[in-house]
C-alpha positions in Angstrom: -9.3 3.7 -9.7 -9.6 0.1 -10.1 -12.8 -1.7 -10.1 -11.9 -4.0 -7.4 -8.7 -3.9 -5.2 -6.0 -6.1 -6.5 -3.5 -8.0 -4.1 0.1 -6.3 -3.8 3.0 -7.0 -1.4 5.2 -4.0 0.0 8.3 -4.9 1.4 11.5 -3.5 2.9 15.1 -4.3 1.5 15.2 -7.6 3.3 12.0 -8.7 1.8 9.9 -8.3 5.1 6.1 -6.8 5.0 5.6 -3.1 5.5 3.3 -2.6 8.3 1.5 0.2 10.1 1.7 1.0 13.7 -1.2 1.9 16.1 0.3 5.5 15.7 -0.3 5.3 11.7 3.4 5.1 10.9 5.1 2.5 8.7 7.0 -0.3 10.5 9.8 -0.2 8.2 10.9 1.8 5.1 9.2 0.4 1.9 11.8 -0.7 -0.9 9.8 -2.7 -3.3 6.3 -3.3 -4.6 5.3 -6.3 -6.3 2.1 -6.1 -8.4 0.9 -8.6 -11.1 4.3 -10.2 -11.1 6.2 -7.0 -11.8 8.5 -5.9 -9.2 9.1 -2.0 -8.9 11.6 -0.1 -6.6 9.7 2.3 -4.2 11.3 5.8 -4.9 8.9 7.8 -2.9 5.7 7.6 -0.7 3.1 9.6 1.1 1.1 8.6 4.1 -0.1 6.4 5.7 -3.5 8.0 6.3 -5.8 5.9 8.5 -9.2 5.3 7.7 -12.1 3.7 9.6 -14.6 2.2 7.0 -18.1 1.8 8.5 -17.1 3.8 11.4 -20.7 4.6 12.6 -21.1 0.7 13.2 -18.7 -0.4 16.0 -19.6 -4.2 15.0 -18.8 -3.8 11.4 -15.8 -1.3 11.8 -13.0 -1.9 9.3 -9.5 -0.4 10.3 -7.7 0.4 7.1 -4.7 2.9 6.2 -4.1 4.4 2.7 -0.5 4.8 1.2 0.5 6.5 -1.8 3.8 4.9 -3.5 5.7 5.7 -6.6 7.4 2.8 -8.1 10.0 2.4 -10.8 10.2 -0.8 -12.9 13.5 -2.1 -14.3 12.3 -0.6 -17.6 12.3 2.9 -16.0 8.6 3.2 -16.1 7.0 5.0 -13.2 3.7 4.7 -11.7 1.8 6.0 -8.8 0.0 3.6 -6.8 -2.6 4.3 -4.2 -2.6 1.0 -1.6 -4.9 0.3 1.0 -4.1 -2.2 3.9 -6.6 -4.0 5.6 -6.6 -7.2 7.8 -2.8 -7.2 7.5 -2.6 -7.0 3.8 -1.8 -4.6 1.1 -3.9 -4.1 -2.0 -3.9 -1.5 -4.8 -7.1 0.5 -5.5 -5.6 2.9 -7.9 -2.6 3.3 -10.5 -1.8 6.5 -12.2 0.9 6.7 -14.8 
């Protein structure tokens, strides 16, 4: 796990943002993950899993969803990313190699 989430871009084959529907499904198929200037091809994913952070406080409720993504860089290096989507943006919370 990272100390602080880091912003990432998760995009489809045309470069459009991958979103999440109200039914907790991806809006399009993820194709690439951009993290720290490195572009990785998405070869598999699991999720999304909806999460309501601070669910006990309606005023402070933060709707979020987690997604696990396996990405491969041009050099063949493969990493697993734990992503979170909040406020319409993706961030990586953890990386495992």
